[in-house]
C-alpha positions as CSV (number, residue, x, y, z in Angstrom):
1,M,130.1,198.7,110.9
2,E,131.5,195.2,110.7
3,E,130.1,192.7,113.2
4,P,132.6,191.2,115.7
5,T,133.8,187.7,114.9
6,A,132.1,186.4,118.1
7,V,128.8,187.7,116.8
8,L,129.3,186.2,113.4
9,A,130.3,182.9,114.9
10,T,127.1,182.9,117.0
11,R,125.0,183.6,113.9
12,L,126.6,180.7,112.1
13,S,126.2,178.4,115.1
14,R,122.5,179.2,115.4
15,R,121.9,178.2,111.8
16,L,123.7,174.9,112.3
17,I,122.0,174.1,115.6
18,K,118.6,174.8,114.1
19,G,119.0,172.1,111.5
20,G,121.2,169.8,113.4
21,Y,124.2,170.4,111.1
22,T,127.9,170.3,111.7
23,V,130.9,172.3,110.5
24,A,134.6,171.6,109.9
25,V,137.4,174.0,109.1
26,A,140.7,173.8,107.2
27,E,143.0,176.8,107.8
28,S,146.4,177.9,106.5
29,C,147.3,181.5,107.1
30,T,144.9,182.0,110.1
31,G,146.7,179.2,112.0
32,G,143.6,177.9,113.8
33,L,142.1,181.3,114.6
34,L,138.8,180.4,112.8
35,A,138.5,177.1,114.8
36,S,139.3,179.0,118.0
37,T,136.7,181.6,117.3
38,L,134.0,179.0,116.7
39,T,134.9,176.8,119.7
40,D,135.0,179.8,122.0
41,L,131.2,179.4,122.0
42,S,129.8,177.3,124.7
43,G,128.3,174.0,123.5
44,A,130.4,174.1,120.2
45,S,131.0,170.3,120.5
46,K,127.4,169.8,119.3
47,W,128.0,171.4,115.9
48,F,131.8,171.8,115.5
49,S,133.3,168.6,114.0
50,H,136.9,169.0,113.0
51,G,139.6,171.6,112.5
52,W,142.9,171.3,110.5
53,V,145.8,173.8,110.4
54,T,147.4,172.7,107.1
55,Y,150.1,175.4,107.0
56,S,152.5,173.6,104.7
57,N,151.8,172.3,101.2
58,G,152.7,168.8,102.4
59,S,150.0,168.9,105.1
60,K,147.4,170.0,102.6
61,A,148.3,167.0,100.6
62,S,148.5,164.4,103.5
63,E,145.6,165.7,105.6
64,L,143.2,167.0,103.0
65,G,144.1,164.8,100.0
66,I,145.1,167.7,97.7
67,P,147.6,166.6,95.0
68,L,150.9,168.4,95.3
69,D,151.0,169.0,91.6
70,L,147.7,170.9,91.8
71,I,149.2,173.1,94.5
72,E,152.3,173.7,92.5
73,K,150.3,174.6,89.4
74,H,147.9,177.0,91.1
75,G,149.7,178.1,94.2
76,A,148.6,177.5,97.8
77,V,146.9,180.9,97.8
78,S,144.3,180.4,95.0
79,T,140.6,179.8,94.4
80,T,141.4,176.3,93.3
81,I,143.3,175.3,96.5
82,A,140.7,177.1,98.7
83,A,138.0,175.0,97.1
84,A,140.0,171.8,97.4
85,M,140.8,172.5,101.0
86,A,137.1,173.0,101.9
87,E,136.1,169.9,99.9
88,G,138.8,167.8,101.5
89,A,137.8,168.9,105.0
90,R,134.2,168.2,104.4
91,L,134.9,164.7,103.0
92,A,137.4,163.8,105.7
93,S,135.2,165.0,108.5
94,G,131.8,164.1,107.3
95,A,130.5,167.5,108.3
96,D,127.6,169.2,106.5
97,L,129.6,172.4,106.0
98,A,133.3,173.0,105.6
99,I,135.2,176.3,105.5
100,S,138.7,176.9,104.3
101,V,141.0,179.9,104.6
102,T,144.2,180.4,102.6
103,G,146.0,183.7,102.2
104,I,148.9,185.9,102.9
105,A,148.7,187.6,106.3
106,G,152.1,189.5,105.9
107,P,154.1,191.4,106.6
108,R,155.9,189.7,103.6
109,A,154.7,187.4,100.9
110,D,157.3,184.7,101.3
111,D,157.6,182.4,98.3
112,S,154.5,183.9,96.7
113,D,153.8,186.6,94.1
114,K,150.4,187.3,95.7
115,E,149.8,190.6,97.4
116,V,150.0,190.8,101.2
117,G,146.4,190.8,102.6
118,T,145.1,188.5,99.9
119,V,142.8,185.8,101.1
120,H,140.7,183.0,99.5
121,V,137.8,181.5,101.5
122,G,136.2,178.2,100.4
123,V,132.9,176.9,101.5
124,S,131.8,173.3,100.7
125,T,128.5,171.5,101.2
126,A,127.0,168.5,99.6
127,D,125.4,170.8,97.1
128,G,128.7,172.2,95.8
129,R,131.6,174.6,96.5
130,R,132.0,178.3,96.5
131,V,135.1,180.4,96.8
132,K,135.4,184.2,97.6
133,Q,138.5,186.3,97.4
134,A,139.3,189.6,99.2
135,L,142.2,191.9,99.8
136,F,142.8,193.6,103.1
137,G,145.5,196.0,104.3
138,G,146.8,195.8,107.8
139,T,149.3,194.2,110.1
140,R,149.7,190.5,110.3
141,A,147.4,190.2,113.3
142,E,144.8,192.6,111.8
143,N,144.8,190.6,108.5
144,K,144.3,187.3,110.3
145,D,141.3,188.8,112.2
146,A,139.9,190.2,108.9
147,F,140.4,186.8,107.2
148,V,138.4,185.1,109.9
149,T,135.6,187.7,109.8
150,F,135.5,187.4,106.0
151,A,135.4,183.6,106.3
152,L,132.4,183.6,108.7
153,L,130.5,186.2,106.6
154,T,131.1,184.1,103.4
155,A,130.0,180.9,105.1
156,I,126.8,182.5,106.5
157,K,125.9,184.1,103.1
158,Q,126.5,180.9,101.2
159,W,124.6,178.8,103.8
160,D,121.6,181.2,103.6
161,K,121.6,181.1,99.9
162,L,121.4,177.3,100.0
163,R,118.6,177.4,102.6
164,D,116.7,180.0,100.6
165,R,117.0,177.7,97.5
166,D,115.9,174.7,99.5
167,T,112.9,176.7,100.9
168,K,111.9,177.8,97.4
169,A,112.2,174.2,96.2
170,D,110.1,173.1,99.1
171,D,107.5,175.7,98.4
172,E,107.4,174.7,94.7
173,K,107.0,171.1,95.7
174,R,104.2,171.9,98.0
175,K,102.4,173.8,95.2
176,L,102.9,170.9,92.8
177,D,101.6,168.5,95.5
178,A,98.6,170.7,96.1
179,I,97.8,170.8,92.4
180,E,98.2,167.0,92.1
181,L,96.0,166.5,95.2
182,E,93.3,168.8,93.7
183,D,93.4,166.9,90.5
184,K,93.1,163.6,92.3
185,I,90.1,165.0,94.2
186,H,88.5,166.2,91.0
187,R,88.9,162.9,89.3
188,A,87.6,161.1,92.4
189,R,84.5,163.3,92.3
190,E,83.9,162.7,88.6
191,K,84.2,158.9,89.2
192,A,81.8,159.1,92.2
193,V,79.2,160.9,90.0
194,K,79.6,158.4,87.2
195,D,79.3,155.5,89.6
196,A,76.2,157.1,91.2
197,M,74.6,157.6,87.8
198,A,75.4,154.0,86.8
199,A,73.8,152.7,90.0
200,T,70.5,154.3,89.1
201,R,70.3,152.5,85.8
202,G,69.3,148.9,86.9
203,P,69.0,146.0,84.4
204,W,65.2,146.5,84.4
205,Q,65.3,150.0,83.2
206,G,64.4,150.5,79.5
207,D,62.0,147.5,79.6
208,V,58.5,148.1,78.3
209,W,55.5,146.2,79.5
210,S,53.7,144.4,76.7
211,A,51.0,141.9,76.2
212,S,52.0,138.4,77.0
213,D,50.6,135.0,76.2
214,D,51.0,134.2,79.9
215,D,48.7,136.8,81.4
216,S,48.3,134.7,84.5
217,A,51.6,136.0,85.6
218,V,50.0,139.3,86.5
219,G,47.4,138.7,89.3
220,D,44.1,136.9,88.9
221,E,41.7,137.4,86.0
222,V,38.5,139.3,86.8
223,E,35.3,139.4,84.7
224,W,33.3,142.6,84.7
225,S,29.4,142.5,85.1
226,E,26.9,144.8,83.3
227,D,26.5,147.0,86.4
228,G,30.2,147.7,86.5
229,S,31.1,145.5,89.4
230,P,33.6,142.7,89.1
231,A,32.3,139.3,89.1
232,P,34.2,136.2,89.8
233,I,35.2,134.0,87.0
234,E,33.6,130.6,87.1
235,Q,36.0,127.9,87.6
236,E,36.1,125.3,85.0
């Protein structure tokens, strides 16, 4: 059973709030329904940045910076334009996450050879872009609702993939840092042992006492008597 759009919007908002991130949206066929769904949540101003309804090709060009010749080449309902809309919205808003929706809600596909119910959802972050396509069958209102649900699901899945990747990268970095720290400790211990061994070898070690011409340097001379007792040496 599909989750209601309000639940999906809440799930996305929690992810954004947790990291202090923001989101912007650029819509065509949904006519602002995605922005409305997100901003229905209390406190949305803390994480919802911008929303564009770029319904015409001209507005896609003027508001999101998409070249008209690119739209003419690929069509407004395409993976290329969905990606460009998301990227343009993110760059124009400065948000951490941008979501775009372009499709054909019906009941007719005016000026397009695409099938009614076709939708392309773009997601853009600083790490890159992702576009997902789907086909729904329903009335115009039903398709718009389905498009918004699909957009939220796509954004959540992509965001989670990025966070999982970041978590794995952080875990790998922590492992490498731990190995590096262990290596530093090992080298420090080896150095401490070498320093301690070097400290026990003073400059006098290795010297051997030998007879010297200057014996007076070692105490006073003593002359031994016949009974074994020392006798003082007569002074000259």
